[in-house]
RODO-2510 file (C-alpha; in nm, 4 decimals, decimal comma):
residues 484
     n   res          X          Y          Z
     1     m     0,6693    -0,5774    -0,5246
     2     s     1,0216    -0,4399    -0,5089
     3     i     0,9371    -0,2839    -0,1716
     4     d     0,8528    -0,6342    -0,0498
     5     l     1,2107    -0,7395    -0,1246
     6     t     1,3473    -0,5125     0,1477
     7     v     1,0631    -0,3900     0,3689
     8     l     1,0974    -0,6969     0,5901
     9     s     1,4518    -0,5953     0,6848
    10     m     1,3113    -0,3262     0,9145
    11     a     1,0865    -0,5763     1,0906
    12     v     1,3701    -0,8186     1,1749
    13     p     1,4177    -0,6970     1,5342
    14     s     1,0446    -0,6960     1,6198
    15     l     0,9575    -1,0256     1,4510
    16     s     1,2656    -1,1812     1,6132
    17     a     1,1306    -1,0750     1,9514
    18     d     0,7796    -1,2020     1,8718
    19     l     0,8464    -1,5288     1,6840
    20     a     1,1920    -1,6086     1,8315
    21     p     1,3405    -1,7614     1,5130
    22     s     1,6846    -1,9203     1,5167
    23     g     1,9626    -1,7549     1,3184
    24     t     1,9086    -1,9993     1,0320
    25     q     1,5302    -1,9503     1,0370
    26     l     1,5798    -1,5743     1,0244
    27     l     1,7930    -1,6072     0,7125
    28     w     1,5253    -1,8277     0,5546
    29     i     1,2496    -1,5798     0,6437
    30     i     1,4414    -1,3037     0,4698
    31     d     1,5718    -1,4766     0,1588
    32     i     1,3335    -1,7650     0,0772
    33     y     1,1182    -1,5103    -0,1080
    34     g     1,4062    -1,4363    -0,3431
    35     v     1,5017    -1,8043    -0,3694
    36     f     1,1605    -1,9064    -0,5018
    37     l     1,1472    -1,6034    -0,7287
    38     a     1,4837    -1,6960    -0,8777
    39     g     1,3773    -2,0567    -0,9279
    40     l     1,0477    -1,9780    -1,1010
    41     l     1,0939    -1,6520    -1,2935
    42     v     1,2098    -1,8096    -1,6198
    43     t     0,9391    -2,0740    -1,5966
    44     m     0,6706    -1,8138    -1,5364
    45     g     0,8111    -1,5860    -1,8051
    46     s     0,7924    -1,8701    -2,0567
    47     l     0,4408    -1,9525    -1,9360
    48     g     0,3395    -1,5890    -1,9901
    49     d     0,4662    -1,6082    -2,3486
    50     r     0,2205    -1,8943    -2,3968
    51     i    -0,0956    -1,7991    -2,2062
    52     g    -0,0624    -1,4200    -2,2236
    53     r     0,1510    -1,1829    -2,0186
    54     r    -0,1377    -0,9734    -1,8915
    55     r    -0,3307    -1,2837    -1,7866
    56     l    -0,0302    -1,4143    -1,5930
    57     l     0,0156    -1,0728    -1,4309
    58     l    -0,3416    -1,0731    -1,3007
    59     l    -0,3225    -1,4319    -1,1745
    60     g    -0,0021    -1,3401    -0,9946
    61     a    -0,1641    -1,0378    -0,8325
    62     l    -0,4352    -1,2593    -0,6844
    63     a    -0,1832    -1,5139    -0,5505
    64     f     0,0501    -1,2450    -0,4162
    65     g    -0,2298    -1,0778    -0,2248
    66     g    -0,3384    -1,4030    -0,0594
    67     a     0,0168    -1,4916     0,0442
    68     s     0,0661    -1,1412     0,1864
    69     a    -0,2336    -1,1862     0,4154
    70     l    -0,0954    -1,5190     0,5416
    71     a     0,2466    -1,3651     0,6103
    72     a     0,0949    -1,0710     0,7986
    73     f    -0,0748    -1,2996     1,0497
    74     a     0,1869    -1,5776     1,0732
    75     w     0,1893    -1,7206     1,4252
    76     n     0,5369    -1,8789     1,4226
    77     a     0,8598    -1,8752     1,2240
    78     e     0,7711    -2,1860     1,0227
    79     v     0,4427    -2,0364     0,8988
    80     l     0,6187    -1,7135     0,8040
    81     i     0,8785    -1,9082     0,6040
    82     v     0,5993    -2,0901     0,4158
    83     a     0,4153    -1,7618     0,3531
    84     r     0,7311    -1,5991     0,2206
    85     a     0,7820    -1,8961    -0,0128
    86     l     0,4258    -1,8538    -0,1432
    87     l     0,4950    -1,4830    -0,1918
    88     g     0,7940    -1,5808    -0,4037
    89     i     0,5796    -1,8093    -0,6181
    90     g     0,3188    -1,5371    -0,6648
    91     g     0,5831    -1,2749    -0,7308
    92     a     0,7436    -1,4913    -0,9982
    93     t     0,4288    -1,4498    -1,2082
    94     l     0,4309    -1,0702    -1,1729
    95     m     0,7850    -0,9632    -1,2482
    96     p     0,8564    -1,1094    -1,5947
    97     s     0,5120    -0,9967    -1,7085
    98     t     0,5905    -0,6291    -1,6434
    99     l     0,9266    -0,6280    -1,8229
   100     s     0,8043    -0,8366    -2,1178
   101     l     0,5053    -0,6030    -2,1634
   102     i     0,7520    -0,3130    -2,1865
   103     r     0,9489    -0,5066    -2,4494
   104     n     0,6406    -0,5487    -2,6663
   105     v     0,4860    -0,2047    -2,6149
   106     f     0,8080    -0,0068    -2,6808
   107     t     0,9617    -0,1422    -3,0006
   108     d     1,1916     0,1565    -3,0634
   109     p     1,5267     0,0915    -2,8862
   110     a     1,5631     0,4482    -2,7568
   111     q     1,2070     0,4546    -2,6220
   112     r     1,2528     0,1109    -2,4705
   113     r     1,5691     0,2176    -2,2906
   114     r     1,3892     0,5167    -2,1393
   115     a     1,0955     0,2965    -2,0397
   116     i     1,3295     0,0447    -1,8790
   117     a     1,5049     0,3317    -1,7008
   118     v     1,1719     0,4348    -1,5449
   119     w     1,0960     0,0683    -1,4641
   120     a     1,4396     0,0223    -1,3057
   121     a     1,4075     0,3485    -1,1116
   122     a     1,0741     0,2328    -0,9720
   123     f     1,2125    -0,1119    -0,8952
   124     s     1,5419    -0,0036    -0,7380
   125     g     1,3799     0,2934    -0,5673
   126     g     1,1086     0,0686    -0,4271
   127     a     1,3698    -0,1693    -0,2913
   128     g     1,5514     0,1219    -0,1308
   129     l     1,2279     0,2714     0,0048
   130     g     1,1304    -0,0577     0,1657
   131     p     1,3107     0,0211     0,4920
   132     v     1,1523     0,3688     0,5065
   133     v     0,8015     0,2335     0,4511
   134     g     0,8692    -0,0477     0,6971
   135     g     0,9968     0,1930     0,9581
   136     l     0,6927     0,4174     0,9210
   137     l     0,4546     0,1235     0,9621
   138     l     0,6436    -0,0197     1,2577
   139     e     0,6183     0,3125     1,4385
   140     h     0,2421     0,2553     1,4660
   141     f     0,1648    -0,1117     1,3947
   142     w     0,2993    -0,4640     1,4487
   143     w     0,5565    -0,6272     1,2190
   144     g     0,2903    -0,8028     1,0081
   145     s     0,1706    -0,4670     0,8762
   146     v     0,4677    -0,4582     0,6363
   147     f     0,2916    -0,7302     0,4356
   148     l    -0,0572    -0,5767     0,4388
   149     i     0,0586    -0,2851     0,2215
   150     n     0,0555    -0,5297    -0,0712
   151     l    -0,3216    -0,5844    -0,0556
   152     p    -0,4496    -0,2467    -0,1856
   153     i    -0,1810    -0,2446    -0,4572
   154     m    -0,2797    -0,5896    -0,5808
   155     a    -0,6476    -0,4953    -0,5677
   156     l    -0,5790    -0,1859    -0,7804
   157     l    -0,3868    -0,3956    -1,0327
   158     l    -0,6746    -0,6443    -1,0587
   159     i    -0,9221    -0,3605    -1,1211
   160     l    -0,7204    -0,1470    -1,3656
   161     g    -0,5040    -0,4121    -1,5345
   162     p    -0,7744    -0,5554    -1,7645
   163     r    -0,8710    -0,2033    -1,8755
   164     l    -0,5308    -0,0419    -1,9292
   165     l    -0,2815    -0,3159    -2,0184
   166     p    -0,2633    -0,4716    -2,3668
   167     e    -0,2480    -0,8493    -2,3925
   168     s     0,0476    -1,0052    -2,5748
   169     k     0,1872    -1,3536    -2,6206
   170     d     0,3926    -1,5682    -2,8539
   171     p     0,1690    -1,6600    -3,1511
   172     h     0,3564    -1,9894    -3,2011
   173     p     0,4824    -2,0882    -2,8547
   174     g     0,5237    -2,4640    -2,8887
   175     p     0,4651    -2,7072    -2,6011
   176     f     0,5523    -2,6177    -2,2432
   177     d     0,8260    -2,8499    -2,1105
   178     i     0,7346    -2,9314    -1,7509
   179     l     1,0498    -3,1364    -1,6917
   180     s     1,2693    -2,8366    -1,7798
   181     a     1,0742    -2,6183    -1,5386
   182     v     1,1208    -2,8713    -1,2574
   183     m     1,4926    -2,9102    -1,3332
   184     l     1,5556    -2,5340    -1,3318
   185     t     1,3712    -2,4808    -1,0050
   186     a     1,5494    -2,7750    -0,8403
   187     a     1,8910    -2,6501    -0,9553
   188     v     1,8419    -2,2977    -0,8180
   189     l     1,6996    -2,4185    -0,4867
   190     a     1,9809    -2,6706    -0,4374
   191     l     2,2554    -2,4172    -0,5129
   192     v     2,1180    -2,1477    -0,2823
   193     f     2,0429    -2,3952    -0,0035
   194     g     2,3951    -2,5347    -0,0373
   195     i     2,5439    -2,1864    -0,0023
   196     k     2,3365    -2,1270     0,3114
   197     e     2,4523    -2,4550     0,4617
   198     v     2,8168    -2,3669     0,3927
   199     g     2,7636    -2,0448     0,5866
   200     k     2,6086    -2,2363     0,8760
   201     h     2,8144    -2,5571     0,8976
   202     g     3,1128    -2,5016     0,6677
   203     w     3,2119    -2,7392     0,3897
   204     d     3,0503    -3,0497     0,5322
   205     t     2,9157    -3,3454     0,3337
   206     a     2,5585    -3,2152     0,3110
   207     s     2,6656    -2,8711     0,1880
   208     v     2,8982    -3,0079    -0,0780
   209     a     2,6357    -3,2598    -0,1907
   210     m     2,3781    -2,9826    -0,2331
   211     l     2,6147    -2,7647    -0,4339
   212     l     2,7328    -3,0497    -0,6565
   213     g     2,3770    -3,1731    -0,7021
   214     g     2,2567    -2,8262    -0,8020
   215     a     2,5457    -2,7823    -1,0461
   216     l     2,4763    -3,1247    -1,1995
   217     v     2,1043    -3,0551    -1,2470
   218     a     2,1867    -2,7120    -1,3949
   219     t     2,4241    -2,8776    -1,6444
   220     l     2,1660    -3,1389    -1,7424
   221     f     1,9092    -2,8600    -1,7798
   222     a     2,1378    -2,6710    -2,0201
   223     v     2,2011    -2,9869    -2,2246
   224     r     1,8271    -3,0526    -2,2455
   225     q     1,7556    -2,6974    -2,3652
   226     r     2,0000    -2,7389    -2,6539
   227     r     1,8191    -3,0517    -2,7697
   228     l     1,4602    -2,9291    -2,7415
   229     r     1,2873    -2,7738    -3,0410
   230     h     1,0968    -2,5386    -2,8085
   231     p     1,3260    -2,4861    -2,5065
   232     l     1,2282    -2,3156    -2,1839
   233     i     1,5398    -2,0961    -2,2202
   234     d     1,6998    -2,0205    -2,5554
   235     i     2,0580    -2,1142    -2,4653
   236     t     2,1868    -1,9533    -2,7851
   237     l     2,1191    -1,6146    -2,6246
   238     f     2,4250    -1,6752    -2,4075
   239     r     2,6437    -1,6793    -2,7190
   240     s     2,6100    -1,3022    -2,7104
   241     l     2,8852    -1,1598    -2,4899
   242     p     2,6819    -0,8497    -2,3922
   243     f     2,3887    -1,0705    -2,2928
   244     t     2,5971    -1,3080    -2,0795
   245     v     2,7948    -1,0375    -1,9022
   246     a     2,4758    -0,8380    -1,8460
   247     v     2,3179    -1,1348    -1,6668
   248     f     2,6154    -1,1729    -1,4342
   249     a     2,6348    -0,7971    -1,3776
   250     n     2,2649    -0,8075    -1,2879
   251     v     2,3425    -1,0649    -1,0200
   252     a     2,6325    -0,8575    -0,8864
   253     g     2,4335    -0,5342    -0,8636
   254     v     2,1453    -0,6754    -0,6638
   255     f     2,3856    -0,8862    -0,4567
   256     a     2,5369    -0,5552    -0,3473
   257     m     2,2117    -0,3819    -0,2550
   258     t     2,0395    -0,6629    -0,0653
   259     g     2,3514    -0,7545     0,1280
   260     v     2,3713    -0,4148     0,2940
   261     l     1,9980    -0,4143     0,3712
   262     y     2,0382    -0,7316     0,5765
   263     f     2,2804    -0,5664     0,8183
   264     l     2,1998    -0,1944     0,8222
   265     p     1,8559    -0,2049     0,9947
   266     q     1,9889    -0,4247     1,2759
   267     y     2,2899    -0,1971     1,3159
   268     v     2,0864     0,1233     1,3322
   269     q     1,8023    -0,0091     1,5495
   270     i     1,9848    -0,2370     1,7918
   271     v     2,3430    -0,1108     1,8090
   272     l     2,2691     0,2623     1,7757
   273     g     1,9262     0,2427     1,9419
   274     y     1,7143     0,4264     1,6840
   275     s     1,3437     0,3694     1,6189
   276     p     1,2313     0,1702     1,3112
   277     l     1,1306     0,4898     1,1291
   278     e     1,4632     0,6566     1,2020
   279     a     1,6426     0,3432     1,0896
   280     g     1,4408     0,3484     0,7672
   281     l     1,5505     0,7050     0,7003
   282     w     1,9115     0,5898     0,7201
   283     a     1,8392     0,3756     0,4137
   284     l     1,6768     0,6629     0,2199
   285     p     2,0016     0,7676     0,0424
   286     l     2,0173     0,4152    -0,0993
   287     a     1,6735     0,4625    -0,2612
   288     v     1,7426     0,8159    -0,3839
   289     g     2,0758     0,7104    -0,5306
   290     a     1,9154     0,4133    -0,7092
   291     v     1,6450     0,6317    -0,8679
   292     l     1,8903     0,9006    -0,9804
   293     g     2,1326     0,6427    -1,1163
   294     a     1,8610     0,4686    -1,3184
   295     l     1,7133     0,7894    -1,4622
   296     t     2,0460     0,9493    -1,5625
   297     v     2,2136     0,6456    -1,7158
   298     p     2,0359     0,6557    -2,0603
   299     a     2,1991     0,9937    -2,1321
   300     i     2,5381     0,8645    -2,0176
   301     a     2,5044     0,5489    -2,2286
   302     r     2,4571     0,7582    -2,5455
   303     r     2,8133     0,8842    -2,5049
   304     l     3,0043     0,5898    -2,3557
   305     p     3,0284     0,2178    -2,4349
   306     v     2,7843     0,0079    -2,2339
   307     g     3,0645    -0,1869    -2,0637
   308     w     3,2192     0,1335    -1,9340
   309     v     2,8897     0,2490    -1,7874
   310     i     2,8027    -0,0873    -1,6290
   311     g     3,1577    -0,1133    -1,4930
   312     l     3,1405     0,2427    -1,3619
   313     g     2,8126     0,1691    -1,1860
   314     l     2,9436    -0,1444    -1,0176
   315     a     3,2676     0,0352    -0,9244
   316     a     3,0612     0,3064    -0,7542
   317     a     2,8698     0,0362    -0,5654
   318     a     3,2001    -0,1166    -0,4526
   319     g     3,3122     0,2267    -0,3347
   320     g     2,9907     0,2617    -0,1360
   321     y     3,0587    -0,0688     0,0349
   322     a     3,4136     0,0424     0,1131
   323     l     3,2767     0,3528     0,2885
   324     l     3,0232     0,1468     0,4830
   325     s     3,2989    -0,0884     0,5987
   326     m     3,4374     0,2059     0,8020
   327     l     3,1285     0,2264     1,0279
   328     g     3,1781     0,1659     1,3998
   329     a     2,9787     0,1233     1,7184
   330     n     2,9288     0,5013     1,7371
   331     e     2,6981     0,6999     1,5110
   332     a     2,8441     0,8075     1,1740
   333     m     2,5403     0,9280     0,9795
   334     a     2,7339     1,1196     0,7133
   335     l     2,9478     0,8153     0,6358
   336     a     2,6441     0,5875     0,6179
   337     f     2,4542     0,8328     0,3959
   338     a     2,7473     0,8799     0,1568
   339     g     2,8098     0,5059     0,1327
   340     g     2,4417     0,4284     0,0794
   341     a     2,3983     0,6942    -0,1902
   342     l     2,7062     0,5752    -0,3777
   343     l     2,5968     0,2129    -0,3526
   344     g     2,2399     0,2855    -0,4648
   345     g     2,3448     0,5124    -0,7499
   346     g     2,5915     0,2584    -0,8839
   347     v     2,3417    -0,0257    -0,8716
   348     g     2,0742     0,1900    -1,0369
   349     m     2,3079     0,2678    -1,3272
   350     a     2,4208    -0,0895    -1,3782
   351     e     2,0790    -0,2522    -1,3448
   352     t     1,9103    -0,0271    -1,6010
   353     l     2,1607    -0,1100    -1,8741
   354     t     2,1857    -0,4802    -1,7916
   355     n     1,8079    -0,5143    -1,8233
   356     d     1,8137    -0,3224    -2,1516
   357     v     2,0843    -0,5505    -2,2895
   358     i     1,9037    -0,8681    -2,1844
   359     v     1,5571    -0,7715    -2,3081
   360     g     1,6872    -0,6048    -2,6251
   361     t     1,8766    -0,9173    -2,7244
   362     a     1,5723    -1,1453    -2,7356
   363     p     1,3136    -1,1484    -3,0144
   364     a     0,9782    -0,9941    -2,9194
   365     e     0,7932    -1,3265    -2,9121
   366     k     1,0363    -1,4558    -2,6470
   367     a     1,0188    -1,1420    -2,4340
   368     g     0,8701    -1,3233    -2,1354
   369     a     1,1485    -1,5810    -2,1192
   370     a     1,4151    -1,3113    -2,1652
   371     a     1,2561    -1,1016    -1,8923
   372     g     1,2542    -1,4124    -1,6757
   373     i     1,6288    -1,4565    -1,7302
   374     s     1,6879    -1,0902    -1,6453
   375     e     1,4878    -1,1046    -1,3272
   376     t     1,6220    -1,4470    -1,2334
   377     g     1,9604    -1,2775    -1,2224
   378     y     1,8041    -1,0012    -1,0150
   379     e     1,6393    -1,2339    -0,7663
   380     l     1,9277    -1,4792    -0,7535
   381     g     2,1532    -1,1849    -0,6759
   382     g     1,9157    -1,0810    -0,3988
   383     a     1,9006    -1,4310    -0,2544
   384     l     2,2765    -1,4744    -0,2752
   385     g     2,3350    -1,1300    -0,1253
   386     t     2,1513    -1,2357     0,1886
   387     a     2,2644    -1,5983     0,1836
   388     v     2,6346    -1,5366     0,1158
   389     l     2,6936    -1,2063     0,2941
   390     g     2,4436    -1,2909     0,5676
   391     s     2,6098    -1,6261     0,6273
   392     i     2,9578    -1,4720     0,6293
   393     g     2,8445    -1,2088     0,8776
   394     t     2,6593    -1,4609     1,0933
   395     g     2,9647    -1,6852     1,1067
   396     l     3,2000    -1,3999     1,1965
   397     y     2,9582    -1,2730     1,4612
   398     r     2,9189    -1,6171     1,6183
   399     d     3,2953    -1,6764     1,6320
   400     q     3,3673    -1,3374     1,7879
   401     v     3,0956    -1,3766     2,0496
   402     l     3,2177    -1,7227     2,1478
   403     d     3,5757    -1,5962     2,1726
   404     g     3,4687    -1,3050     2,3929
   405     l     3,2304    -1,4810     2,6343
   406     p     3,3924    -1,5495     2,9713
   407     a     3,4490    -1,9065     3,0838
   408     g     3,1535    -2,0554     3,2654
   409     t     2,8887    -1,8650     3,0690
   410     p     2,5619    -2,0670     3,0875
   411     d     2,4871    -2,2623     2,7706
   412     a     2,1441    -2,0988     2,7271
   413     l     2,2975    -1,7502     2,7393
   414     a     2,5777    -1,8440     2,5004
   415     d     2,3300    -2,0000     2,2577
   416     a     2,1080    -1,6886     2,2587
   417     a     2,4083    -1,4621     2,2105
   418     t     2,5275    -1,6511     1,9024
   419     q     2,1877    -1,6804     1,7289
   420     t     2,0878    -1,3211     1,6484
   421     l     2,1526    -0,9754     1,7877
   422     a     1,7848    -0,9471     1,8878
   423     a     1,8030    -1,2764     2,0782
   424     a     2,1140    -1,1543     2,2568
   425     g     1,9286    -0,8388     2,3613
   426     q     1,6428    -1,0430     2,5056
   427     a     1,8888    -1,2587     2,6980
   428     a     2,0618    -0,9501     2,8373
   429     a     1,7318    -0,8309     2,9839
   430     q     1,7427    -1,1261     3,2241
   431     l     2,0859    -1,0303     3,3651
   432     p     2,1795    -0,7860     3,6423
   433     a     2,2421    -0,4342     3,5105
   434     d     2,6231    -0,4416     3,5271
   435     q     2,6475    -0,7857     3,3635
   436     a     2,3917    -0,6870     3,1000
   437     a     2,5961    -0,3800     3,0039
   438     r     2,9145    -0,5846     2,9575
   439     f     2,7237    -0,8534     2,7676
   440     l     2,5610    -0,6027     2,5295
   441     s     2,8927    -0,4285     2,4720
   442     l     3,0409    -0,7647     2,3703
   443     v     2,7643    -0,8697     2,1312
   444     n     2,7225    -0,5231     1,9775
   445     g     3,0939    -0,4949     1,9182
   446     a     3,1016    -0,8426     1,7653
   447     f     2,8131    -0,7546     1,5334
   448     v     2,9716    -0,4297     1,4148
   449     d     3,3050    -0,6029     1,3502
   450     a     3,1329    -0,8851     1,1606
   451     m     2,9231    -0,6373     0,9586
   452     t     3,2164    -0,4180     0,8540
   453     q     3,4349    -0,7168     0,7653
   454     t     3,1511    -0,8518     0,5519
   455     f     3,1122    -0,5132     0,3812
   456     a     3,4829    -0,5149     0,2999
   457     v     3,4476    -0,8593     0,1405
   458     a     3,1443    -0,7372    -0,0554
   459     a     3,3408    -0,4362    -0,1820
   460     l     3,6061    -0,6679    -0,3260
   461     l     3,3484    -0,8972    -0,4889
   462     v     3,1580    -0,6114    -0,6524
   463     a     3,4826    -0,4451    -0,7653
   464     a     3,5808    -0,7710    -0,9358
   465     a     3,2444    -0,7757    -1,1158
   466     a     3,2987    -0,4133    -1,2256
   467     l     3,6383    -0,4979    -1,3708
   468     a     3,4977    -0,8005    -1,5539
   469     a     3,2154    -0,5934    -1,7058
   470     f     3,4570    -0,3223    -1,8184
   471     l     3,7095    -0,5616    -1,9731
   472     t     3,4586    -0,7790    -2,1577
   473     l     3,2186    -0,5068    -2,2785
   474     r     3,4475    -0,2069    -2,3287
   475     r     3,4141    -0,2255    -2,7095
   476     h     3,0358    -0,2547    -2,7117
   477     r     2,8843     0,0885    -2,7528
   478     h     2,5219    -0,0121    -2,8064
   479     t     2,2903    -0,2395    -2,6147
   480     e     2,0941    -0,3432    -2,9215
   481     v     2,2394    -0,6815    -3,0088
   482     d     2,1600    -0,9138    -3,2964
   483     h     1,9874    -1,2340    -3,2048
   484     p     2,2191    -1,5283    -3,2902
***
């Protein structure tokens, strides 16, 4: 599933050529999966506490497989957006089930931390390997093949899951509050959609209304949880400083990783002219760094306070972004590899400990809801990484292209140039050779400038998150926290 978070990034150029999505549709194709995951993870985690985490996992596998088949054979951008939304809904049933099962199987804190380290290594490594797998598939098949890889995995889970996985659930769950589930989903969707609209249109009335509406619904949701005897989310968990900071650090870490994976495949394939497989290999240091960071951090955390380690991880990720912001229109493989490895390693370190803090804070019977909160932060960070950084980059790219186009450029050509880099390439193919060369030089240069400026902004944002984690958690040496 984590591969599915990033594998699509490699297919952006080819699906853009085939389905011709607008710039806004392309952003939706990429991040609507994470948006629906973020909106439904807590709800599904709470549902798993009630009906059984293994049962929810198997139902999710069936739904995820069906949505993958629809996405693979989508015939236009709108169908692909719907399929990606359905993938998000199916995925929301899978993710909290895995982490909550770990919480209940491994009751010893040291064993649980090691288990979560392996889980995080697989998750972060899978996300980093997505571009490699996607590139390999795209060397031989069409862009829809990146979704078909889910089918054998889901089939294997459906066959082996009932035999190997223990069932667990809350013995006294209380009633399921449907209104809370609807409010949480509506709040997340409104906030993310509002952010996307700000990136597209600026601070217009619709964007501000979406953001304010999402914030209002989120506030009403929190008030309702405090009043319910059996809330969807135990708000008292946020009284724990390690828990709260861990959630926000979770968001920051995944924000960092997914943001770079929006830009890097387009840069390597279109600007530098590499094949999809070669472009995927450029992202391999990100995966290797994430796995190594996740697997080594339990030993580091035995010697240093958790806030130091989380802050160190996020600081390394910020340093990776700073290196990547130095890329140019010419090949710089060593710089890209060093930046990717530093970014992946930092995120792997931070994410392992933040998940351990979040899951370790909650009582065992609420493991599904706690896992949902953890992975909501993960998926919200992923959605915001694409929505915020993608929108910033798209806006900078559009402005630079418009400033550089000569007077009298046909409207159709100008519109194609400002939508996506792939659309600009298709438009250039219709021009005479000398004009096409100048046009491509303009749009490629604009994209690289927009990408590196966005990476510099991301470095500052992640560095701020690292400082906040260090300052607020520097006295906390252990991740095992008492439940309020």
